[in-house]
C-alpha positions in Angstrom: -108.6 -13.1 82.3 -108.7 -10.1 84.4 -105.6 -8.0 85.4 -105.5 -9.2 89.1 -105.1 -13.2 88.0 -102.2 -12.5 85.7 -99.8 -15.4 85.5 -96.2 -14.8 86.4 -93.5 -16.2 84.2 -90.9 -16.9 86.7 -88.5 -18.1 84.1 -88.6 -15.0 82.4 -88.2 -12.9 85.7 -85.2 -15.1 86.4 -83.7 -14.5 82.9 -84.3 -10.8 83.5 -82.5 -10.6 86.6 -79.8 -12.7 85.6 -79.2 -10.1 82.6 -79.4 -7.2 84.8 -76.8 -8.7 87.1 -74.4 -9.5 83.9 -74.8 -6.0 83.1 -73.9 -4.6 86.3 -71.1 -6.8 86.7 -69.9 -6.0 83.3 -69.7 -2.1 84.2 -67.6 -2.9 87.2 -65.3 -5.0 85.4 -65.1 -2.8 82.3 -64.8 0.4 84.0 -62.5 -0.7 87.0 -60.5 -3.6 85.9 -60.0 -4.0 81.9 -58.4 -1.1 79.8 -59.3 -1.3 76.0 -57.4 0.5 73.4 -57.5 0.4 69.7 -54.9 0.8 67.0 -56.2 4.1 65.1 -53.3 4.7 62.5 -50.6 3.2 60.5 -48.0 3.8 63.0 -49.5 1.8 65.5 -51.0 4.6 68.0 -53.3 3.2 70.4 -56.3 5.3 71.4 -58.5 4.2 74.6 -62.0 3.0 73.7 -64.7 2.1 76.2 -66.1 -1.6 76.3 -69.9 -1.3 76.9 -71.2 -4.6 76.3 -70.0 -8.2 75.1 -71.4 -11.3 74.0 -70.0 -14.5 72.5 -70.0 -13.1 68.8 -69.6 -9.4 69.3 -69.3 -6.3 71.3 -70.5 -2.6 71.9 -67.6 0.0 71.9 -67.9 3.6 72.8 -65.6 6.4 72.0 -65.8 10.4 72.1 -67.7 11.7 69.4 -66.0 13.6 66.4 -66.5 13.9 62.7 -63.1 12.3 62.5 -64.0 9.1 64.4 -67.4 9.0 62.8 -65.6 8.7 59.2 -63.1 6.5 60.5 -65.2 3.9 62.2 -67.7 2.8 59.6 -69.4 -0.4 58.9 -67.1 -3.0 57.7 -63.9 -1.4 59.5 -61.8 -3.6 61.0 -60.7 -2.7 64.8 -57.4 -4.3 66.3 -58.4 -4.1 69.9 -56.0 -4.7 73.0 -57.5 -6.0 76.2 -55.3 -5.0 79.0 -55.8 -7.2 82.0 -52.9 -6.5 83.5 -50.5 -3.4 83.2 -48.2 -5.0 80.9 -49.9 -7.5 79.1 -53.2 -7.6 76.6 -55.2 -10.0 74.8 -55.6 -9.2 71.1 -58.6 -9.1 69.3 -60.4 -8.0 66.1 -63.9 -6.5 65.7 -65.7 -5.7 62.5 -67.8 -2.7 62.8 -71.3 -3.6 61.9 -73.1 -0.4 62.8 -72.0 3.1 64.3 -74.4 5.8 65.8 -74.1 8.8 67.9 -75.1 8.8 71.4 -75.7 11.2 73.9 -75.5 10.4 77.7 -77.3 11.8 80.8 -74.5 14.7 81.1 -74.6 15.6 77.7 -71.5 14.4 76.3 -71.7 13.1 72.9 -70.5 9.5 72.1 -70.0 7.3 68.8 -71.1 3.8 69.8 -70.0 0.9 67.7 -71.5 -2.6 67.4 -69.2 -5.2 66.1 -68.5 -8.9 65.5 -65.3 -10.5 66.8 -63.0 -12.3 64.5 -63.6 -15.8 65.8 -60.7 -17.3 63.9 -57.9 -15.6 66.0 -56.1 -18.1 68.4 -56.4 -15.3 71.2 -60.4 -15.4 70.8 -60.5 -18.8 72.8 -59.2 -17.1 75.6 -61.7 -14.2 75.1 -64.6 -16.4 74.8 -63.6 -18.1 78.2 -63.7 -14.5 79.6 -67.1 -13.9 78.2 -68.3 -17.2 79.4 -67.4 -16.2 83.0 -69.1 -13.0 82.7 -72.5 -14.9 82.0 -71.9 -17.8 84.4 -71.1 -15.0 87.2 -74.1 -13.4 86.7 -76.0 -16.7 86.7 -74.3 -17.9 89.9 -73.3 -15.2 92.0 -75.0 -14.4 95.3 -75.7 -11.2 97.4 -73.2 -11.4 100.4 -75.5 -11.1 103.4 -73.2 -12.3 105.8 -74.4 -15.9 105.8 -71.5 -18.8 106.1 -73.4 -21.1 103.8 -73.0 -21.8 100.4 -75.9 -22.2 98.3 -76.4 -23.5 94.8 -79.7 -22.6 92.6 
């Protein structure tokens, strides 16, 4: 088959577009709306941590790189997270670190990226799973506002 007669897989293209919308929406929610902290010591001190990505069974987190952080957040480490949706209340979650790696962003800042799995046995995970599902559903069904007055469904 020649290059000018390639078949376009619209299902694949649609999934890619939905994934891109989800990641864009996540960035807005995680940067502007949701505050995430982890407990870092036995005294219960909280440390801000950046949520990068989330799925039904895990997430990717990021914190400023340091040797102390690299040694503290190794595979198998359990992190107690506080996900603040309002200033005074949070949703608790526990994540088990599965991998950690250094990451340097476009500005040259070094970060420690952690990938981990949620403890799905916690009662609070039910609320968290609904929030995650909302993010996925929003990405699939949201529309760009072009000033129309009608509501469309795909």
